[in-house]
KOLVEX-89463 format. One record per residue (C-alpha): residue number from 0; x, y, z. Coordinates in Angstrom, 2 decimals. Each point is the difference from the previous one (the first is absolute). Layout:
# residues N
NUM / X / Y / Z $
...
# end
This chain:
# residues 112
0 / 30.01 / 3.45 / -27.42 $
1 / -1.24 / 3.64 / -0.29 $
2 / -2.86 / -1.21 / -2.46 $
3 / -0.87 / -2.69 / 2.74 $
4 / -0.33 / 2.62 / 2.92 $
5 / -1.99 / 2.25 / -2.30 $
6 / -2.44 / -2.86 / -0.86 $
7 / -0.26 / -0.78 / 3.76 $
8 / -0.80 / 3.63 / 0.94 $
9 / -2.82 / 0.30 / -2.36 $
10 / -1.41 / -3.50 / 0.56 $
11 / 0.06 / -0.16 / 3.74 $
12 / -3.10 / 2.14 / 0.74 $
13 / -2.15 / -2.44 / -2.09 $
14 / 1.51 / -2.93 / 1.49 $
15 / -0.22 / 1.06 / 3.57 $
16 / -3.63 / 1.25 / -0.50 $
17 / -0.69 / -3.25 / -1.44 $
18 / 1.40 / -1.84 / 3.11 $
19 / -1.94 / 2.46 / 2.43 $
20 / -3.26 / -0.65 / -1.72 $
21 / 0.48 / -3.73 / 0.23 $
22 / 1.12 / -0.03 / 3.52 $
23 / -3.11 / 2.40 / 1.02 $
24 / -2.32 / -2.16 / -1.88 $
25 / 1.29 / -3.06 / 1.76 $
26 / -0.17 / 1.55 / 3.50 $
27 / -3.59 / 1.10 / -0.72 $
28 / -0.92 / -3.35 / -1.29 $
29 / 1.40 / -1.83 / 3.15 $
30 / -1.51 / 2.64 / 2.35 $
31 / -3.32 / -0.41 / -1.43 $
32 / 0.24 / -3.70 / 0.07 $
33 / 0.98 / -0.07 / 3.64 $
34 / -2.79 / 2.41 / 0.82 $
35 / -2.43 / -2.27 / -1.77 $
36 / 1.33 / -3.20 / 1.68 $
37 / 0.21 / 1.27 / 3.45 $
38 / -2.98 / 2.38 / 0.06 $
39 / 1.81 / 2.53 / 2.09 $
40 / 2.57 / 2.68 / -0.46 $
41 / 2.72 / 0.34 / 2.49 $
42 / 3.78 / 0.18 / 0.45 $
43 / 0.46 / -3.80 / -0.38 $
44 / -1.51 / 0.21 / -3.49 $
45 / 2.45 / 2.73 / -0.96 $
46 / 2.94 / -1.93 / 1.15 $
47 / -1.05 / -3.15 / -1.65 $
48 / -0.74 / 1.99 / -3.39 $
49 / 3.40 / 1.52 / 0.06 $
50 / 1.82 / -3.43 / 0.64 $
51 / -2.10 / -1.91 / -2.63 $
52 / 0.62 / 2.76 / -2.51 $
53 / 3.70 / 0.04 / 0.64 $
54 / 0.03 / -3.74 / -0.27 $
55 / -1.89 / -0.01 / -3.49 $
56 / 2.49 / 2.66 / -1.37 $
57 / 2.99 / -2.13 / 1.10 $
58 / -1.52 / -3.28 / -1.40 $
59 / 2.56 / 0.03 / -2.99 $
60 / 2.93 / -0.17 / 2.39 $
61 / -1.11 / -3.42 / 1.47 $
62 / -1.76 / -1.51 / 3.08 $
63 / 2.68 / 1.13 / 2.44 $
64 / -0.09 / 3.67 / -1.03 $
65 / -3.92 / -0.04 / 0.00 $
66 / -0.09 / -1.02 / 3.64 $
67 / 2.89 / 2.22 / 1.02 $
68 / -1.47 / 3.06 / -1.74 $
69 / -3.43 / -0.52 / 1.32 $
70 / 1.39 / -0.42 / 3.59 $
71 / 2.11 / 3.04 / -0.14 $
72 / -2.99 / 2.11 / -1.01 $
73 / -2.09 / -1.57 / 2.67 $
74 / 2.67 / 0.74 / 2.62 $
75 / 0.49 / 3.61 / -1.09 $
76 / -3.64 / 0.83 / -0.40 $
77 / -1.26 / -1.65 / 3.21 $
78 / 1.50 / 2.54 / 2.59 $
79 / -0.98 / 2.91 / -2.27 $
80 / -3.58 / -1.08 / -0.52 $
81 / -0.79 / -1.32 / 3.55 $
82 / 1.09 / 3.35 / 1.53 $
83 / -2.70 / 1.67 / -2.10 $
84 / -2.81 / -1.15 / 2.32 $
85 / 1.48 / 1.20 / 3.39 $
86 / 1.25 / 3.41 / -1.29 $
87 / -3.73 / 0.60 / -1.57 $
88 / -1.60 / 0.20 / 3.58 $
89 / 1.70 / 3.26 / 0.56 $
90 / -1.30 / 1.54 / -3.20 $
91 / -3.76 / -1.07 / 0.19 $
92 / -2.45 / 2.29 / 1.78 $
93 / -2.57 / -1.87 / 2.09 $
94 / -2.98 / -1.44 / -2.00 $
95 / -2.75 / 2.02 / 1.65 $
96 / 1.48 / 3.30 / -1.48 $
97 / -0.62 / -1.29 / -3.45 $
98 / -3.68 / -0.92 / 0.45 $
99 / -1.96 / 2.96 / 1.66 $
100 / -3.03 / -2.30 / 0.81 $
101 / 2.16 / -1.59 / 2.75 $
102 / 0.60 / 3.20 / 1.71 $
103 / -2.03 / 0.61 / 3.31 $
104 / -2.85 / 2.24 / -0.38 $
105 / 0.43 / 3.80 / 0.54 $
106 / -1.36 / 1.47 / 3.17 $
107 / -1.78 / 3.06 / -0.89 $
108 / 0.27 / 2.91 / 2.39 $
109 / -3.36 / 1.89 / 0.24 $
110 / 0.02 / 3.52 / -1.04 $
111 / -0.63 / 2.69 / 2.84 $
# end
């Protein structure tokens, strides 16, 4: 038993790292594919990407788990990502401050 625990301690970083790389590559592939398909980037694309990625990761568990996992991720991500847009309106400065050419011309005061 002690030998098994020792083996797990030494192998776990490489095993977990491989899973993280695989999951990251899957999420990136699905996100880029959805962006290419829909030709726009919004919260619904991120929600769909998370749900599809989770469904693909659960494919070995059977079709019921694929649907359940994808639906749960979609349900969890929807309020988080949809609240991003209403809260951004408080952080953004007006657009005319970013482009000085949109400012009104300066009135010059004549020198005495």
